[in-house]
C-alpha positions in Angstrom: 30.9 -37.5 28.6 34.7 -37.5 29.7 34.7 -33.6 29.5 35.6 -31.9 32.7 33.7 -28.7 33.6 33.7 -26.1 36.4 30.5 -25.2 37.8 28.8 -21.9 37.0 28.8 -18.8 39.0 27.4 -18.9 42.8 24.8 -16.7 44.2 27.4 -14.3 45.5 28.8 -13.6 42.1 25.7 -12.7 40.3 24.6 -8.9 40.1 21.5 -7.5 38.9 21.9 -6.1 35.4 24.1 -8.6 33.8 23.1 -9.5 30.3 23.5 -12.7 28.2 22.7 -12.2 24.5 22.7 -15.2 21.8 21.4 -16.3 18.8 19.8 -19.5 17.7 18.7 -20.6 14.2 15.9 -22.9 13.9 16.9 -25.9 11.4 15.4 -28.9 10.2 17.5 -31.3 12.2 16.5 -29.6 15.3 12.9 -29.7 14.5 13.1 -33.5 13.4 15.0 -34.3 16.5 12.4 -32.9 18.8 9.6 -34.4 17.1 11.4 -37.8 17.1 12.2 -37.6 20.9 9.0 -36.3 21.9 6.7 -38.2 19.3 4.8 -35.1 18.8 3.0 -35.3 15.7 1.3 -31.9 15.6 0.7 -31.4 11.8 1.2 -27.6 12.8 5.0 -28.1 13.3 5.8 -30.2 10.2 3.3 -30.5 7.5 3.4 -27.8 5.0 0.1 -28.5 3.4 -1.8 -28.5 6.5 0.0 -25.4 8.2 -0.6 -23.5 4.9 -4.2 -23.8 5.3 -4.1 -22.2 8.9 -3.7 -18.5 10.0 -0.1 -19.4 10.7 0.5 -19.9 6.9 3.3 -22.3 7.3 4.7 -24.5 9.8 5.8 -23.3 13.3 8.3 -24.1 15.6 7.1 -25.9 18.8 7.4 -23.4 21.6 8.9 -26.0 24.0 11.9 -25.9 21.8 12.4 -22.2 22.4 12.1 -22.5 26.0 14.9 -25.3 25.6 17.2 -23.1 24.0 16.5 -20.6 27.0 17.2 -23.7 29.6 20.2 -24.4 27.7 21.8 -20.9 28.0 21.0 -21.1 31.6 22.7 -24.4 32.0 25.7 -23.4 30.0 26.2 -19.6 30.5 23.9 -17.8 33.4 24.5 -18.8 36.1 26.1 -21.8 34.2 26.6 -25.4 35.0 24.7 -26.6 38.2 22.1 -24.1 37.9 18.2 -25.1 38.2 15.2 -23.5 36.9 12.6 -23.6 39.6 9.9 -21.5 37.8 9.2 -20.0 34.4 6.7 -17.5 33.1 7.1 -17.3 29.4 4.7 -15.8 26.8 4.7 -16.8 23.1 3.9 -13.6 21.4 4.3 -14.4 17.7 4.8 -17.6 15.9 8.3 -18.7 15.0 8.8 -20.3 11.8 11.3 -22.8 10.5 14.8 -21.4 9.2 14.5 -18.2 11.2 17.3 -17.0 13.5 16.3 -15.4 16.8 18.2 -13.2 19.2 17.8 -13.9 22.7 18.3 -11.5 25.7 18.6 -12.9 29.4 19.1 -10.3 32.1 19.4 -10.5 35.9 16.6 -8.8 37.2 17.0 -9.7 40.8 19.5 -11.6 43.3 17.8 -12.8 46.3 20.8 -14.4 48.3 19.0 -15.3 51.2 16.4 -17.4 49.0 19.3 -18.7 46.7 17.4 -17.7 43.9 18.2 -15.5 40.8 15.2 -13.8 38.5 16.1 -13.5 35.0 14.0 -11.5 32.3 14.0 -13.3 29.0 13.2 -11.8 25.5 13.5 -13.2 22.0 13.3 -11.1 18.8 13.2 -11.7 15.2 14.7 -8.5 13.8 12.8 -5.8 15.6 9.9 -7.8 16.4 9.4 -9.5 20.0 8.4 -13.1 19.7 8.7 -14.2 23.3 9.0 -12.6 26.8 9.0 -13.5 30.4 10.8 -14.5 33.5 12.7 -17.1 35.1 13.5 -18.2 38.7 16.8 -19.9 38.9 18.7 -21.7 41.7 22.4 -21.2 40.8 24.8 -23.8 41.8 25.4 -24.3 45.5 28.9 -24.0 47.0 30.3 -27.5 47.4 32.5 -28.3 50.2 36.3 -29.0 49.2 36.2 -28.6 45.5 39.2 -26.3 45.8 38.9 -25.2 42.2 38.9 -28.7 40.8 36.7 -29.8 38.3 34.0 -32.6 38.7 35.1 -35.7 36.8 31.4 -37.0 35.9 30.2 -33.6 34.5 
């Protein structure tokens, strides 16, 4: 909580074509945290005996966890701290299973300076297979008066 951070990049500092690539591993601790925080008791997410009898064959990762990984990348890196997602259109093309590692690609598709909005295309792959794709509309951090390169204290 006491860590000081600068805000992410402002709308005028972002250009179409910029990319962010990152990997995320799905671990038991993450799944259990999600299920505990949300009180989500869907047996498809955690019960191997149930999931093995479904077409999925084994427990799957909740799609909202994948959405959270994307949201985190927007908040941390592109555009960065101070950003706000105003719209998301994600398609979950294939199930994601426990213990898998995904590679995410976020690319700036459009910068609308007048509307203070950046459109990001999103894709997640497992090897050569695309498991998720879509777009996000993101409001980058606004320019604040009198920051003069200082960091925010309670950030």
